[in-house]
mmCIF file of the C-alpha atoms, coordinates in Angstrom:
data_MODEL
# 
_entry.id   MODEL 
# 
loop_
_atom_site.group_PDB 
_atom_site.id 
_atom_site.type_symbol 
_atom_site.label_atom_id 
_atom_site.label_alt_id 
_atom_site.label_comp_id 
_atom_site.label_asym_id 
_atom_site.label_entity_id 
_atom_site.label_seq_id 
_atom_site.pdbx_PDB_ins_code 
_atom_site.Cartn_x 
_atom_site.Cartn_y 
_atom_site.Cartn_z 
_atom_site.occupancy 
_atom_site.B_iso_or_equiv 
_atom_site.pdbx_formal_charge 
_atom_site.auth_seq_id 
_atom_site.auth_comp_id 
_atom_site.auth_asym_id 
_atom_site.auth_atom_id 
_atom_site.pdbx_PDB_model_num 
ATOM 1   C CA . UNK A 1 1   ? -16.372 -11.510 0.741   1.00 0.00 ? 1   UNK A CA 1 
ATOM 2   C CA . UNK A 1 2   ? -15.042 -9.988  -2.897  1.00 0.00 ? 2   UNK A CA 1 
ATOM 3   C CA . UNK A 1 3   ? -14.353 -11.442 -6.255  1.00 0.00 ? 3   UNK A CA 1 
ATOM 4   C CA . UNK A 1 4   ? -11.605 -14.338 -6.923  1.00 0.00 ? 4   UNK A CA 1 
ATOM 5   C CA . UNK A 1 5   ? -8.496  -12.820 -7.696  1.00 0.00 ? 5   UNK A CA 1 
ATOM 6   C CA . UNK A 1 6   ? -6.609  -13.471 -11.135 1.00 0.00 ? 6   UNK A CA 1 
ATOM 7   C CA . UNK A 1 7   ? -3.563  -12.973 -11.334 1.00 0.00 ? 7   UNK A CA 1 
ATOM 8   C CA . UNK A 1 8   ? -3.900  -12.867 -15.106 1.00 0.00 ? 8   UNK A CA 1 
ATOM 9   C CA . UNK A 1 9   ? -5.691  -9.518  -14.888 1.00 0.00 ? 9   UNK A CA 1 
ATOM 10  C CA . UNK A 1 10  ? -2.868  -7.900  -13.535 1.00 0.00 ? 10  UNK A CA 1 
ATOM 11  C CA . UNK A 1 11  ? -2.229  -4.677  -15.823 1.00 0.00 ? 11  UNK A CA 1 
ATOM 12  C CA . UNK A 1 12  ? 1.884   -4.418  -14.334 1.00 0.00 ? 12  UNK A CA 1 
ATOM 13  C CA . UNK A 1 13  ? 4.689   -5.694  -14.817 1.00 0.00 ? 13  UNK A CA 1 
ATOM 14  C CA . UNK A 1 14  ? 5.725   -4.679  -10.855 1.00 0.00 ? 14  UNK A CA 1 
ATOM 15  C CA . UNK A 1 15  ? 2.468   -6.240  -9.448  1.00 0.00 ? 15  UNK A CA 1 
ATOM 16  C CA . UNK A 1 16  ? 3.439   -9.634  -11.761 1.00 0.00 ? 16  UNK A CA 1 
ATOM 17  C CA . UNK A 1 17  ? 6.675   -9.791  -10.129 1.00 0.00 ? 17  UNK A CA 1 
ATOM 18  C CA . UNK A 1 18  ? 6.270   -9.476  -6.624  1.00 0.00 ? 18  UNK A CA 1 
ATOM 19  C CA . UNK A 1 19  ? 2.922   -11.851 -6.932  1.00 0.00 ? 19  UNK A CA 1 
ATOM 20  C CA . UNK A 1 20  ? 4.964   -14.300 -8.800  1.00 0.00 ? 20  UNK A CA 1 
ATOM 21  C CA . UNK A 1 21  ? 7.726   -13.823 -5.956  1.00 0.00 ? 21  UNK A CA 1 
ATOM 22  C CA . UNK A 1 22  ? 5.466   -14.187 -3.332  1.00 0.00 ? 22  UNK A CA 1 
ATOM 23  C CA . UNK A 1 23  ? 3.714   -17.315 -4.694  1.00 0.00 ? 23  UNK A CA 1 
ATOM 24  C CA . UNK A 1 24  ? 7.364   -18.558 -4.825  1.00 0.00 ? 24  UNK A CA 1 
ATOM 25  C CA . UNK A 1 25  ? 7.499   -18.514 -1.138  1.00 0.00 ? 25  UNK A CA 1 
ATOM 26  C CA . UNK A 1 26  ? 4.335   -20.333 -0.634  1.00 0.00 ? 26  UNK A CA 1 
ATOM 27  C CA . UNK A 1 27  ? 5.316   -23.618 0.388   1.00 0.00 ? 27  UNK A CA 1 
ATOM 28  C CA . UNK A 1 28  ? 3.065   -26.601 1.529   1.00 0.00 ? 28  UNK A CA 1 
ATOM 29  C CA . UNK A 1 29  ? 0.025   -24.593 1.552   1.00 0.00 ? 29  UNK A CA 1 
ATOM 30  C CA . UNK A 1 30  ? 1.827   -22.467 4.127   1.00 0.00 ? 30  UNK A CA 1 
ATOM 31  C CA . UNK A 1 31  ? 1.939   -18.528 3.892   1.00 0.00 ? 31  UNK A CA 1 
ATOM 32  C CA . UNK A 1 32  ? 4.904   -16.936 3.335   1.00 0.00 ? 32  UNK A CA 1 
ATOM 33  C CA . UNK A 1 33  ? 6.230   -14.982 6.677   1.00 0.00 ? 33  UNK A CA 1 
ATOM 34  C CA . UNK A 1 34  ? 7.678   -11.226 6.376   1.00 0.00 ? 34  UNK A CA 1 
ATOM 35  C CA . UNK A 1 35  ? 11.474  -12.986 7.628   1.00 0.00 ? 35  UNK A CA 1 
ATOM 36  C CA . UNK A 1 36  ? 10.996  -14.666 4.132   1.00 0.00 ? 36  UNK A CA 1 
ATOM 37  C CA . UNK A 1 37  ? 11.200  -11.322 2.345   1.00 0.00 ? 37  UNK A CA 1 
ATOM 38  C CA . UNK A 1 38  ? 14.642  -10.778 0.720   1.00 0.00 ? 38  UNK A CA 1 
ATOM 39  C CA . UNK A 1 39  ? 15.151  -7.301  -0.110  1.00 0.00 ? 39  UNK A CA 1 
ATOM 40  C CA . UNK A 1 40  ? 17.938  -7.918  -2.462  1.00 0.00 ? 40  UNK A CA 1 
ATOM 41  C CA . UNK A 1 41  ? 15.881  -10.585 -4.646  1.00 0.00 ? 41  UNK A CA 1 
ATOM 42  C CA . UNK A 1 42  ? 13.124  -7.833  -5.389  1.00 0.00 ? 42  UNK A CA 1 
ATOM 43  C CA . UNK A 1 43  ? 15.530  -4.289  -5.526  1.00 0.00 ? 43  UNK A CA 1 
ATOM 44  C CA . UNK A 1 44  ? 13.910  -2.323  -8.269  1.00 0.00 ? 44  UNK A CA 1 
ATOM 45  C CA . UNK A 1 45  ? 9.730   -2.794  -6.089  1.00 0.00 ? 45  UNK A CA 1 
ATOM 46  C CA . UNK A 1 46  ? 11.185  -1.548  -2.809  1.00 0.00 ? 46  UNK A CA 1 
ATOM 47  C CA . UNK A 1 47  ? 9.896   2.399   -3.551  1.00 0.00 ? 47  UNK A CA 1 
ATOM 48  C CA . UNK A 1 48  ? 6.614   0.683   -4.746  1.00 0.00 ? 48  UNK A CA 1 
ATOM 49  C CA . UNK A 1 49  ? 6.460   -2.106  -1.434  1.00 0.00 ? 49  UNK A CA 1 
ATOM 50  C CA . UNK A 1 50  ? 4.629   -1.737  1.749   1.00 0.00 ? 50  UNK A CA 1 
ATOM 51  C CA . UNK A 1 51  ? 4.045   -3.460  4.965   1.00 0.00 ? 51  UNK A CA 1 
ATOM 52  C CA . UNK A 1 52  ? 1.448   -3.070  6.969   1.00 0.00 ? 52  UNK A CA 1 
ATOM 53  C CA . UNK A 1 53  ? 0.789   -4.705  10.370  1.00 0.00 ? 53  UNK A CA 1 
ATOM 54  C CA . UNK A 1 54  ? -2.709  -6.116  10.869  1.00 0.00 ? 54  UNK A CA 1 
ATOM 55  C CA . UNK A 1 55  ? -3.849  -5.145  14.380  1.00 0.00 ? 55  UNK A CA 1 
ATOM 56  C CA . UNK A 1 56  ? -6.646  -7.246  15.855  1.00 0.00 ? 56  UNK A CA 1 
ATOM 57  C CA . UNK A 1 57  ? -8.850  -8.622  13.869  1.00 0.00 ? 57  UNK A CA 1 
ATOM 58  C CA . UNK A 1 58  ? -8.138  -6.487  10.572  1.00 0.00 ? 58  UNK A CA 1 
ATOM 59  C CA . UNK A 1 59  ? -9.781  -3.503  13.189  1.00 0.00 ? 59  UNK A CA 1 
ATOM 60  C CA . UNK A 1 60  ? -6.393  -1.333  11.626  1.00 0.00 ? 60  UNK A CA 1 
ATOM 61  C CA . UNK A 1 61  ? -3.153  -1.586  9.988   1.00 0.00 ? 61  UNK A CA 1 
ATOM 62  C CA . UNK A 1 62  ? 0.129   -0.127  10.859  1.00 0.00 ? 62  UNK A CA 1 
ATOM 63  C CA . UNK A 1 63  ? 3.019   1.074   8.476   1.00 0.00 ? 63  UNK A CA 1 
ATOM 64  C CA . UNK A 1 64  ? 5.521   -1.169  9.039   1.00 0.00 ? 64  UNK A CA 1 
ATOM 65  C CA . UNK A 1 65  ? 7.566   0.037   6.013   1.00 0.00 ? 65  UNK A CA 1 
ATOM 66  C CA . UNK A 1 66  ? 6.654   1.970   2.742   1.00 0.00 ? 66  UNK A CA 1 
ATOM 67  C CA . UNK A 1 67  ? 8.669   2.596   -0.229  1.00 0.00 ? 67  UNK A CA 1 
ATOM 68  C CA . UNK A 1 68  ? 9.790   6.365   -1.127  1.00 0.00 ? 68  UNK A CA 1 
ATOM 69  C CA . UNK A 1 69  ? 7.535   6.448   -4.192  1.00 0.00 ? 69  UNK A CA 1 
ATOM 70  C CA . UNK A 1 70  ? 4.153   5.379   -1.834  1.00 0.00 ? 70  UNK A CA 1 
ATOM 71  C CA . UNK A 1 71  ? 5.571   7.877   0.980   1.00 0.00 ? 71  UNK A CA 1 
ATOM 72  C CA . UNK A 1 72  ? 5.896   10.558  -1.619  1.00 0.00 ? 72  UNK A CA 1 
ATOM 73  C CA . UNK A 1 73  ? 2.208   9.908   -2.722  1.00 0.00 ? 73  UNK A CA 1 
ATOM 74  C CA . UNK A 1 74  ? 1.103   10.589  0.959   1.00 0.00 ? 74  UNK A CA 1 
ATOM 75  C CA . UNK A 1 75  ? 3.587   13.294  1.250   1.00 0.00 ? 75  UNK A CA 1 
ATOM 76  C CA . UNK A 1 76  ? 4.529   12.199  4.608   1.00 0.00 ? 76  UNK A CA 1 
ATOM 77  C CA . UNK A 1 77  ? 6.318   9.744   6.737   1.00 0.00 ? 77  UNK A CA 1 
ATOM 78  C CA . UNK A 1 78  ? 3.977   6.194   7.075   1.00 0.00 ? 78  UNK A CA 1 
ATOM 79  C CA . UNK A 1 79  ? 6.477   4.049   9.400   1.00 0.00 ? 79  UNK A CA 1 
ATOM 80  C CA . UNK A 1 80  ? 4.726   3.665   12.357  1.00 0.00 ? 80  UNK A CA 1 
ATOM 81  C CA . UNK A 1 81  ? 1.473   5.170   11.718  1.00 0.00 ? 81  UNK A CA 1 
ATOM 82  C CA . UNK A 1 82  ? -1.814  3.610   11.385  1.00 0.00 ? 82  UNK A CA 1 
ATOM 83  C CA . UNK A 1 83  ? -4.877  3.864   8.477   1.00 0.00 ? 83  UNK A CA 1 
ATOM 84  C CA . UNK A 1 84  ? -7.236  5.480   11.042  1.00 0.00 ? 84  UNK A CA 1 
ATOM 85  C CA . UNK A 1 85  ? -4.548  7.800   12.169  1.00 0.00 ? 85  UNK A CA 1 
ATOM 86  C CA . UNK A 1 86  ? -3.977  8.670   8.135   1.00 0.00 ? 86  UNK A CA 1 
ATOM 87  C CA . UNK A 1 87  ? -7.834  9.346   7.458   1.00 0.00 ? 87  UNK A CA 1 
ATOM 88  C CA . UNK A 1 88  ? -8.196  10.886  10.387  1.00 0.00 ? 88  UNK A CA 1 
ATOM 89  C CA . UNK A 1 89  ? -5.589  13.885  9.197   1.00 0.00 ? 89  UNK A CA 1 
ATOM 90  C CA . UNK A 1 90  ? -6.886  13.451  6.072   1.00 0.00 ? 90  UNK A CA 1 
ATOM 91  C CA . UNK A 1 91  ? -10.174 13.584  6.655   1.00 0.00 ? 91  UNK A CA 1 
ATOM 92  C CA . UNK A 1 92  ? -11.339 11.935  4.217   1.00 0.00 ? 92  UNK A CA 1 
ATOM 93  C CA . UNK A 1 93  ? -11.780 7.578   4.053   1.00 0.00 ? 93  UNK A CA 1 
ATOM 94  C CA . UNK A 1 94  ? -9.097  5.218   2.969   1.00 0.00 ? 94  UNK A CA 1 
ATOM 95  C CA . UNK A 1 95  ? -10.598 2.517   1.516   1.00 0.00 ? 95  UNK A CA 1 
ATOM 96  C CA . UNK A 1 96  ? -9.687  -0.471  3.491   1.00 0.00 ? 96  UNK A CA 1 
ATOM 97  C CA . UNK A 1 97  ? -12.152 -3.238  2.534   1.00 0.00 ? 97  UNK A CA 1 
ATOM 98  C CA . UNK A 1 98  ? -9.693  -5.413  0.391   1.00 0.00 ? 98  UNK A CA 1 
ATOM 99  C CA . UNK A 1 99  ? -7.236  -4.585  3.226   1.00 0.00 ? 99  UNK A CA 1 
ATOM 100 C CA . UNK A 1 100 ? -9.920  -6.365  5.729   1.00 0.00 ? 100 UNK A CA 1 
ATOM 101 C CA . UNK A 1 101 ? -10.331 -9.153  3.483   1.00 0.00 ? 101 UNK A CA 1 
ATOM 102 C CA . UNK A 1 102 ? -6.598  -10.291 2.519   1.00 0.00 ? 102 UNK A CA 1 
ATOM 103 C CA . UNK A 1 103 ? -6.267  -10.050 6.673   1.00 0.00 ? 103 UNK A CA 1 
ATOM 104 C CA . UNK A 1 104 ? -8.621  -12.277 7.135   1.00 0.00 ? 104 UNK A CA 1 
ATOM 105 C CA . UNK A 1 105 ? -7.669  -15.057 5.267   1.00 0.00 ? 105 UNK A CA 1 
ATOM 106 C CA . UNK A 1 106 ? -9.364  -14.023 1.617   1.00 0.00 ? 106 UNK A CA 1 
ATOM 107 C CA . UNK A 1 107 ? -6.631  -14.162 -0.088  1.00 0.00 ? 107 UNK A CA 1 
ATOM 108 C CA . UNK A 1 108 ? -4.411  -11.863 -2.319  1.00 0.00 ? 108 UNK A CA 1 
ATOM 109 C CA . UNK A 1 109 ? -6.388  -8.995  -3.927  1.00 0.00 ? 109 UNK A CA 1 
ATOM 110 C CA . UNK A 1 110 ? -5.713  -6.065  -6.546  1.00 0.00 ? 110 UNK A CA 1 
ATOM 111 C CA . UNK A 1 111 ? -7.522  -2.810  -6.827  1.00 0.00 ? 111 UNK A CA 1 
ATOM 112 C CA . UNK A 1 112 ? -7.431  0.150   -9.271  1.00 0.00 ? 112 UNK A CA 1 
ATOM 113 C CA . UNK A 1 113 ? -9.104  2.950   -8.490  1.00 0.00 ? 113 UNK A CA 1 
ATOM 114 C CA . UNK A 1 114 ? -8.699  7.155   -8.076  1.00 0.00 ? 114 UNK A CA 1 
ATOM 115 C CA . UNK A 1 115 ? -6.289  8.234   -5.267  1.00 0.00 ? 115 UNK A CA 1 
ATOM 116 C CA . UNK A 1 116 ? -8.237  9.654   -2.054  1.00 0.00 ? 116 UNK A CA 1 
ATOM 117 C CA . UNK A 1 117 ? -5.371  11.026  0.097   1.00 0.00 ? 117 UNK A CA 1 
ATOM 118 C CA . UNK A 1 118 ? -3.507  14.417  -0.031  1.00 0.00 ? 118 UNK A CA 1 
ATOM 119 C CA . UNK A 1 119 ? -5.614  15.588  -2.630  1.00 0.00 ? 119 UNK A CA 1 
ATOM 120 C CA . UNK A 1 120 ? -4.563  13.694  -5.922  1.00 0.00 ? 120 UNK A CA 1 
ATOM 121 C CA . UNK A 1 121 ? -7.277  12.852  -6.961  1.00 0.00 ? 121 UNK A CA 1 
ATOM 122 C CA . UNK A 1 122 ? -6.210  13.394  -10.313 1.00 0.00 ? 122 UNK A CA 1 
ATOM 123 C CA . UNK A 1 123 ? -3.683  10.353  -9.515  1.00 0.00 ? 123 UNK A CA 1 
ATOM 124 C CA . UNK A 1 124 ? -5.076  6.792   -10.246 1.00 0.00 ? 124 UNK A CA 1 
ATOM 125 C CA . UNK A 1 125 ? -3.560  3.867   -8.155  1.00 0.00 ? 125 UNK A CA 1 
ATOM 126 C CA . UNK A 1 126 ? -2.900  -0.354  -8.768  1.00 0.00 ? 126 UNK A CA 1 
ATOM 127 C CA . UNK A 1 127 ? -2.588  -1.828  -5.938  1.00 0.00 ? 127 UNK A CA 1 
ATOM 128 C CA . UNK A 1 128 ? -1.582  -5.555  -5.000  1.00 0.00 ? 128 UNK A CA 1 
ATOM 129 C CA . UNK A 1 129 ? -2.117  -6.700  -1.634  1.00 0.00 ? 129 UNK A CA 1 
ATOM 130 C CA . UNK A 1 130 ? -0.728  -9.944  -0.419  1.00 0.00 ? 130 UNK A CA 1 
ATOM 131 C CA . UNK A 1 131 ? -0.816  -12.045 2.867   1.00 0.00 ? 131 UNK A CA 1 
ATOM 132 C CA . UNK A 1 132 ? 2.336   -12.810 5.281   1.00 0.00 ? 132 UNK A CA 1 
ATOM 133 C CA . UNK A 1 133 ? 2.081   -14.680 8.488   1.00 0.00 ? 133 UNK A CA 1 
ATOM 134 C CA . UNK A 1 134 ? 4.371   -15.594 10.985  1.00 0.00 ? 134 UNK A CA 1 
ATOM 135 C CA . UNK A 1 135 ? 3.588   -19.181 11.793  1.00 0.00 ? 135 UNK A CA 1 
ATOM 136 C CA . UNK A 1 136 ? 2.559   -19.714 8.202   1.00 0.00 ? 136 UNK A CA 1 
ATOM 137 C CA . UNK A 1 137 ? -1.641  -19.279 8.832   1.00 0.00 ? 137 UNK A CA 1 
ATOM 138 C CA . UNK A 1 138 ? -2.414  -16.703 10.660  1.00 0.00 ? 138 UNK A CA 1 
ATOM 139 C CA . UNK A 1 139 ? -2.244  -13.410 9.136   1.00 0.00 ? 139 UNK A CA 1 
ATOM 140 C CA . UNK A 1 140 ? -0.306  -10.934 10.589  1.00 0.00 ? 140 UNK A CA 1 
ATOM 141 C CA . UNK A 1 141 ? 1.465   -8.895  8.031   1.00 0.00 ? 141 UNK A CA 1 
ATOM 142 C CA . UNK A 1 142 ? 0.170   -7.301  4.649   1.00 0.00 ? 142 UNK A CA 1 
ATOM 143 C CA . UNK A 1 143 ? 2.740   -6.301  1.981   1.00 0.00 ? 143 UNK A CA 1 
ATOM 144 C CA . UNK A 1 144 ? 1.944   -4.328  -0.690  1.00 0.00 ? 144 UNK A CA 1 
ATOM 145 C CA . UNK A 1 145 ? 2.464   -3.065  -4.353  1.00 0.00 ? 145 UNK A CA 1 
ATOM 146 C CA . UNK A 1 146 ? 1.410   0.220   -5.338  1.00 0.00 ? 146 UNK A CA 1 
ATOM 147 C CA . UNK A 1 147 ? 1.992   1.874   -8.655  1.00 0.00 ? 147 UNK A CA 1 
ATOM 148 C CA . UNK A 1 148 ? 0.804   5.692   -8.857  1.00 0.00 ? 148 UNK A CA 1 
ATOM 149 C CA . UNK A 1 149 ? -0.118  6.672   -12.335 1.00 0.00 ? 149 UNK A CA 1 
ATOM 150 C CA . UNK A 1 150 ? -0.876  10.524  -13.178 1.00 0.00 ? 150 UNK A CA 1 
ATOM 151 C CA . UNK A 1 151 ? -2.176  10.927  -17.176 1.00 0.00 ? 151 UNK A CA 1 
ATOM 152 C CA . UNK A 1 152 ? -2.174  7.559   -17.865 1.00 0.00 ? 152 UNK A CA 1 
ATOM 153 C CA . UNK A 1 153 ? 2.017   7.243   -17.142 1.00 0.00 ? 153 UNK A CA 1 
ATOM 154 C CA . UNK A 1 154 ? 3.631   5.621   -14.204 1.00 0.00 ? 154 UNK A CA 1 
ATOM 155 C CA . UNK A 1 155 ? 4.749   7.921   -11.455 1.00 0.00 ? 155 UNK A CA 1 
ATOM 156 C CA . UNK A 1 156 ? 8.459   7.132   -10.932 1.00 0.00 ? 156 UNK A CA 1 
ATOM 157 C CA . UNK A 1 157 ? 9.963   10.594  -9.730  1.00 0.00 ? 157 UNK A CA 1 
ATOM 158 C CA . UNK A 1 158 ? 9.381   12.124  -6.636  1.00 0.00 ? 158 UNK A CA 1 
ATOM 159 C CA . UNK A 1 159 ? 6.828   14.797  -6.310  1.00 0.00 ? 159 UNK A CA 1 
ATOM 160 C CA . UNK A 1 160 ? 6.471   18.253  -4.276  1.00 0.00 ? 160 UNK A CA 1 
ATOM 161 C CA . UNK A 1 161 ? 4.973   17.699  -0.995  1.00 0.00 ? 161 UNK A CA 1 
ATOM 162 C CA . UNK A 1 162 ? 1.358   18.375  -0.720  1.00 0.00 ? 162 UNK A CA 1 
ATOM 163 C CA . UNK A 1 163 ? -0.637  19.355  2.640   1.00 0.00 ? 163 UNK A CA 1 
ATOM 164 C CA . UNK A 1 164 ? -3.750  18.020  3.959   1.00 0.00 ? 164 UNK A CA 1 
ATOM 165 C CA . UNK A 1 165 ? -4.519  21.323  5.275   1.00 0.00 ? 165 UNK A CA 1 
ATOM 166 C CA . UNK A 1 166 ? -5.317  24.699  3.581   1.00 0.00 ? 166 UNK A CA 1 
ATOM 167 C CA . UNK A 1 167 ? -2.759  27.448  2.590   1.00 0.00 ? 167 UNK A CA 1 
ATOM 168 C CA . UNK A 1 168 ? -1.954  30.156  5.402   1.00 0.00 ? 168 UNK A CA 1 
ATOM 169 C CA . UNK A 1 169 ? -3.312  33.719  4.374   1.00 0.00 ? 169 UNK A CA 1 
ATOM 170 C CA . UNK A 1 170 ? -0.182  35.404  3.535   1.00 0.00 ? 170 UNK A CA 1 
ATOM 171 C CA . UNK A 1 171 ? 0.848   37.139  6.520   1.00 0.00 ? 171 UNK A CA 1 
ATOM 172 C CA . UNK A 1 172 ? 0.737   41.155  6.608   1.00 0.00 ? 172 UNK A CA 1 
ATOM 173 C CA . UNK A 1 173 ? 3.956   42.665  5.473   1.00 0.00 ? 173 UNK A CA 1 
ATOM 174 C CA . UNK A 1 174 ? 5.496   43.599  9.303   1.00 0.00 ? 174 UNK A CA 1 
ATOM 175 C CA . UNK A 1 175 ? 5.667   47.400  9.165   1.00 0.00 ? 175 UNK A CA 1 
# 
């Protein structure tokens, strides 16, 4: 599987805080569950947070929840949509290797790279993925935090909508 995860290399305070919060919920070798996450304890992280249900043996992932900044970056509501569906709509692959590793017990994963969704290649993303398990062992949900960077700075403000389709040509004037 992938490289070993070292939280010391997380370059962002929000990512560090989510990792520390999650780690504090890991008790006696058990993975925390979705029910252990209390939004009241991490209110400033919520716009950057997303939850993904694991489908099968990490064959796909379905958005259970996505914060406002995550949805703004994708330019669409994400709740109930699978990554496979989003890939089909966008017509480009979304890297999911780390999702699969985390879902199959590989532990936390961090990724930084260009954002490939909705024509936003000029954005960079910093993303942390952490496992959640309803029974403390079998991973069934991933919690993630995504920081979107534009021009080297974090984007905290919603941006105008983008579309996956080409713009329609102007309609001919009516006679």
